[in-house]
C-alpha positions as CSV (number, residue, x, y, z in Angstrom):
1,X,11.7,15.8,0.3
2,X,13.0,13.7,-2.5
3,X,10.9,12.8,-5.5
4,X,11.1,9.1,-4.6
5,X,9.8,9.7,-1.1
6,X,7.0,11.8,-2.5
7,X,6.0,9.1,-4.9
8,X,6.1,6.4,-2.2
9,X,4.0,8.5,0.1
10,X,1.4,9.2,-2.6
11,X,1.3,5.5,-3.4
12,X,0.7,4.7,0.3
13,X,-2.1,7.2,0.5
14,X,-3.6,5.8,-2.7
15,X,-3.5,2.3,-1.2
16,X,-5.2,3.6,1.9
17,X,-8.0,5.2,-0.3
18,X,-8.3,1.9,-2.3
19,X,-9.0,-0.4,0.7
20,X,-12.4,0.9,1.8
21,X,-13.5,1.5,-1.8
22,X,-12.6,-2.1,-2.6
23,X,-13.7,-4.0,0.6
24,X,-16.8,-1.9,1.4
25,X,-18.2,-1.1,-2.0
26,X,-16.8,-3.0,-5.0
27,X,-16.5,-6.4,-3.4
28,X,-18.1,-6.2,0.1
29,X,-17.2,-8.8,2.7
30,X,-19.8,-11.1,4.1
31,X,-22.2,-9.5,6.6
32,X,-20.4,-9.1,10.0
33,X,-17.0,-9.3,8.4
34,X,-16.8,-5.8,7.0
35,X,-15.3,-4.1,10.1
36,X,-12.6,-6.7,10.8
37,X,-11.7,-6.7,7.1
38,X,-11.4,-2.9,7.0
39,X,-9.3,-2.9,10.2
40,X,-6.9,-5.5,8.8
41,X,-6.7,-3.6,5.5
42,X,-6.4,-0.1,6.8
43,X,-4.5,-0.3,10.1
44,X,-1.0,-1.1,8.7
45,X,-1.3,1.8,6.2
46,X,-2.4,4.2,8.9
47,X,0.5,3.1,11.1
48,X,3.0,3.7,8.3
49,X,1.5,7.1,7.4
50,X,1.5,8.1,11.1
51,X,5.2,7.2,11.4
52,X,5.8,9.1,8.1
53,X,4.3,12.2,9.6
54,X,7.0,12.1,12.3
55,X,9.9,10.8,10.2
56,X,9.3,10.5,6.4
57,X,12.0,8.1,5.6
58,X,11.2,5.8,8.5
59,X,7.5,5.9,7.7
60,X,8.0,5.1,4.0
61,X,10.4,2.3,5.0
62,X,7.7,0.8,7.3
63,X,5.2,1.3,4.5
64,X,7.5,-0.6,2.1
65,X,7.6,-3.5,4.5
66,X,3.8,-3.4,4.8
67,X,3.4,-3.3,1.1
68,X,4.7,-6.9,0.8
69,X,1.4,-7.9,2.4
70,X,-0.6,-5.8,-0.1
71,X,1.4,-7.1,-3.0
72,X,0.8,-10.7,-1.9
73,X,-2.9,-10.0,-1.4
74,X,-3.3,-8.3,-4.8
75,X,-1.5,-11.2,-6.6
76,X,-3.7,-13.7,-4.8
77,X,-6.8,-11.9,-5.8
78,X,-5.7,-11.6,-9.4
79,X,-5.1,-15.3,-9.6
80,X,-8.3,-16.3,-7.8
81,X,-10.4,-15.0,-10.7
82,X,-13.0,-13.2,-8.6
83,X,-14.5,-10.1,-9.9
84,X,-13.6,-7.2,-10.0
85,X,-10.0,-7.6,-10.8
86,X,-8.9,-4.0,-11.4
87,X,-8.7,-3.2,-7.6
88,X,-6.3,-6.2,-7.2
89,X,-4.2,-4.9,-10.1
90,X,-4.2,-1.4,-8.7
91,X,-3.2,-2.8,-5.2
92,X,-0.4,-4.8,-6.7
93,X,0.9,-1.9,-8.9
94,X,0.8,0.6,-5.9
95,X,2.6,-1.8,-3.7
96,X,5.3,-2.3,-6.3
97,X,5.5,1.5,-6.8
98,X,6.3,2.0,-3.1
99,X,9.0,-0.7,-3.1
100,X,10.6,0.6,-6.3
101,X,10.5,4.2,-5.0
102,X,12.3,3.0,-1.9
103,X,14.9,1.4,-4.0
104,X,15.3,4.5,-6.0
105,X,15.8,6.6,-2.8
106,X,18.4,4.2,-1.5
107,X,20.3,4.2,-4.8
108,X,20.2,8.0,-5.0
109,X,21.5,8.2,-1.4
110,X,24.4,5.8,-2.2
111,X,25.3,7.9,-5.3
112,X,25.3,11.1,-3.3
113,X,27.5,9.6,-0.6
């Protein structure tokens, strides 16, 4: 497994760990909306990690596409001014880390070929 794929996989796992921490504890959703919020926040990451268990490159690629949503969500939360801001910053940074690691992997493969 290449270092870039390991980094991307670790960032996807960190994003998965961040979601319930953020949406259930740090900034809980309104009563009755916690379950749908967690499903929407966690399901895409679980899908990409499930695919990664079968095919690492494909799973990380799917995770990179999913991270566009998390990047957009993190930036929107940063701009909205709601507290706390550090989870939004962490979400944005982790999503960027996945995308940059994917770019690093593609570039390394092109150089090797």
